[in-house]
C-alpha positions in Angstrom: -43.0 47.7 81.2 -46.4 48.9 82.0 -47.9 48.1 85.5 -51.5 46.8 84.9 -52.2 46.1 88.6 -55.7 47.3 89.7 -56.1 50.8 91.2 -57.3 50.5 94.8 -60.6 52.1 95.6 -60.6 55.5 97.5 -60.8 55.3 101.2 -64.4 55.5 102.5 -65.6 58.9 103.6 -66.4 59.2 107.3 -70.1 58.9 108.0 -71.9 62.1 108.6 -72.0 63.2 112.1 -75.2 62.3 114.0 -76.9 65.3 115.5 -77.6 65.0 119.2 -81.3 65.1 119.9 -82.3 68.5 121.3 -85.2 69.6 123.4 -88.7 69.4 121.7 -89.9 73.0 121.4 -93.7 73.5 121.6 -95.2 76.8 120.6 -96.7 78.6 123.6 -100.1 80.4 123.3 -102.1 82.2 126.0 -104.9 80.1 127.5 -108.3 81.4 126.1 -110.5 82.8 128.8 -113.4 80.7 130.0 -116.7 82.0 128.6 -118.8 83.7 131.3 -122.3 82.3 131.9 -123.5 85.6 133.5 -124.4 87.2 130.2 -126.8 84.5 129.0 -128.4 84.2 132.4 -129.1 88.0 132.5 -130.4 87.9 128.9 -132.8 85.0 129.7 -134.1 86.9 132.8 -134.7 90.0 130.7 -136.5 88.0 128.1 -138.6 86.2 130.8 -139.7 89.5 132.4 -140.6 90.9 129.0 -142.8 87.9 128.3 -144.6 88.3 131.6 -145.3 92.0 131.0 -146.4 91.2 127.4 -148.8 88.6 128.7 -150.3 90.9 131.3 -150.8 93.6 128.7 -152.3 91.2 126.3 -154.8 89.9 128.8 -155.7 93.4 129.7 -156.3 94.3 126.1 -158.3 91.2 125.4 -160.5 91.7 128.4 -160.7 95.5 127.8 -159.7 96.2 131.4 -156.6 97.5 133.2 -154.8 95.3 135.8 -156.3 95.6 139.2 -153.9 97.3 141.7 -153.1 95.3 144.8 -153.2 98.2 147.3 -155.7 100.6 148.8 -154.6 103.6 146.9 -158.1 103.9 145.3 -159.9 104.2 148.7 -162.0 107.4 148.9 -162.0 109.1 152.3 -164.7 111.5 153.7 -164.6 113.6 156.8 -166.8 115.9 158.9 -169.7 113.5 158.8 -172.7 114.2 161.0 -173.6 111.6 163.7 -177.0 112.9 164.6 -180.2 110.7 164.5 -183.2 111.5 162.3 -186.5 109.8 161.7 -186.7 111.2 158.1 -185.1 110.4 154.9 -181.5 111.7 154.2 -180.2 112.8 150.8 -176.8 111.3 151.0 -174.1 112.7 148.6 -172.5 109.2 148.2 -174.2 106.1 146.9 -173.9 104.0 149.0 -173.5 106.5 151.8 -170.4 106.5 154.0 -171.8 108.2 157.1 -173.8 111.2 158.2 -177.3 111.6 159.7 -179.0 108.2 160.2 -182.0 106.4 161.7 -182.1 105.6 165.4 -182.3 101.9 164.6 -179.5 99.9 163.0 -179.7 96.6 161.0 -178.8 93.3 162.5 -175.5 91.9 161.3 -175.7 89.5 158.4 -176.4 88.9 154.7 -179.6 90.3 153.2 -181.2 89.1 150.0 -183.0 92.4 149.5 -181.7 96.0 149.4 -181.5 97.7 152.8 -182.5 101.2 153.8 -179.6 103.7 153.7 -180.5 105.5 156.9 -180.4 102.2 158.9 -177.3 100.9 157.3 -175.4 104.1 158.1 -176.2 103.5 161.7 -174.3 100.2 161.3 -171.4 102.1 159.9 -171.4 104.3 163.0 -171.0 101.1 165.0 -167.9 100.1 163.1 -169.6 97.7 160.8 -168.4 96.8 157.2 -171.0 97.2 154.5 -170.6 95.2 151.4 -172.9 96.2 148.5 -173.2 94.5 145.1 -175.2 95.0 141.9 -178.4 93.0 141.8 -178.1 90.0 139.5 -174.5 89.2 140.6 -173.8 85.5 140.1 -174.7 83.2 143.0 -171.1 82.0 143.3 -169.9 85.6 143.5 -172.5 86.4 146.2 -171.3 83.4 148.1 -167.7 84.6 147.8 -168.6 88.0 149.2 -170.6 86.5 152.0 -167.5 84.4 152.9 -165.5 87.6 153.2 -168.0 89.5 155.4 -166.7 90.0 158.9 -168.9 89.2 161.9 -169.6 92.9 162.5 -170.9 93.5 159.0 -173.9 93.7 156.7 -174.2 92.8 153.0 -177.0 93.4 150.5 -177.7 94.1 146.9 -177.7 97.8 145.9 -179.6 99.0 142.8 -177.8 101.5 140.6 -174.4 100.7 142.0 -171.6 102.3 139.9 -169.3 99.4 140.4 -170.0 95.6 140.6 -169.1 95.6 144.3 -168.5 98.5 146.8 -167.2 98.0 150.3 -167.8 100.8 152.9 -167.0 101.7 156.5 -167.6 105.0 158.2 -165.8 107.6 156.1 -164.0 105.2 153.8 -165.2 103.5 150.6 -163.7 101.4 147.8 -165.2 100.4 144.5 -164.2 96.9 143.4 -164.1 95.1 140.1 -166.0 92.1 141.4 -166.1 89.5 144.1 -162.6 88.3 143.3 -161.0 91.7 143.7 -158.0 91.1 146.0 -158.5 94.5 147.6 -161.6 93.5 149.4 -159.6 91.4 151.8 -157.0 94.2 152.2 -159.8 96.8 152.9 -161.3 94.6 155.6 -158.0 94.0 157.2 -157.3 97.7 157.3 -160.7 99.0 158.3 -162.7 96.1 159.5 -162.1 96.7 163.1 -164.1 99.9 163.3 -161.0 102.1 163.3 -162.8 105.0 161.6 -166.2 104.8 163.3 -167.5 107.2 165.9 -168.5 104.2 168.1 -165.8 101.6 167.3 -166.6 99.4 170.2 -170.3 99.0 169.3 -171.7 96.3 167.1 -174.4 95.6 164.6 -175.7 92.9 166.8 -179.1 93.5 168.2 -180.4 95.6 165.3 -183.6 95.3 163.4 -184.0 92.5 160.8 -186.3 94.3 158.4 -184.2 95.3 155.4 -186.6 98.1 154.6 -185.8 99.7 157.9 -188.1 102.1 159.7 -189.6 105.1 157.9 -188.2 106.5 154.7 -187.8 105.3 151.2 -186.0 102.0 150.5 -182.8 102.1 148.5 
């Protein structure tokens, strides 16, 4: 007799083993270096300096002139200058003269509208005075600027035939200037305006004659 009872199902398989959670691994990379700001700062400084130089050169090219030095390296010095008096005219090798034989009378301190006589002006130099000369026809504002720079012991006057727009002179020292705004005028007066180079540094132009044509001789 055949047994037709149902076949029991197979026993269930055990569930797959659960993996224990492990540590979460994170890839480790080196920290990138912080960008340095020094490079851009130096680059900007170099570019800024180049722009300043280019502007200075451009201005010089447009004006047709070279930058004015801010020192006294262009001062011309003269030595062995005579200190004797003479009533006649003197043929000075410099124009304006920087010293040498001169008239017995000197010019009163101050600003003159007309050219002054060389022989009398040189006597002022002997007394430690500053002599500012300028080309006739200089603008009124520039003349006023020069007058404002003139020290108390000084004379100022136009000078026909001047090689430079303005020339400042003391005994034995002279500097040609580019104009009334030349910064070297102040430097020159600071350096030489106290009569340091004059044979009579403690004298003064005070008490001199007031006639710009002086006494005897040919006017400038």
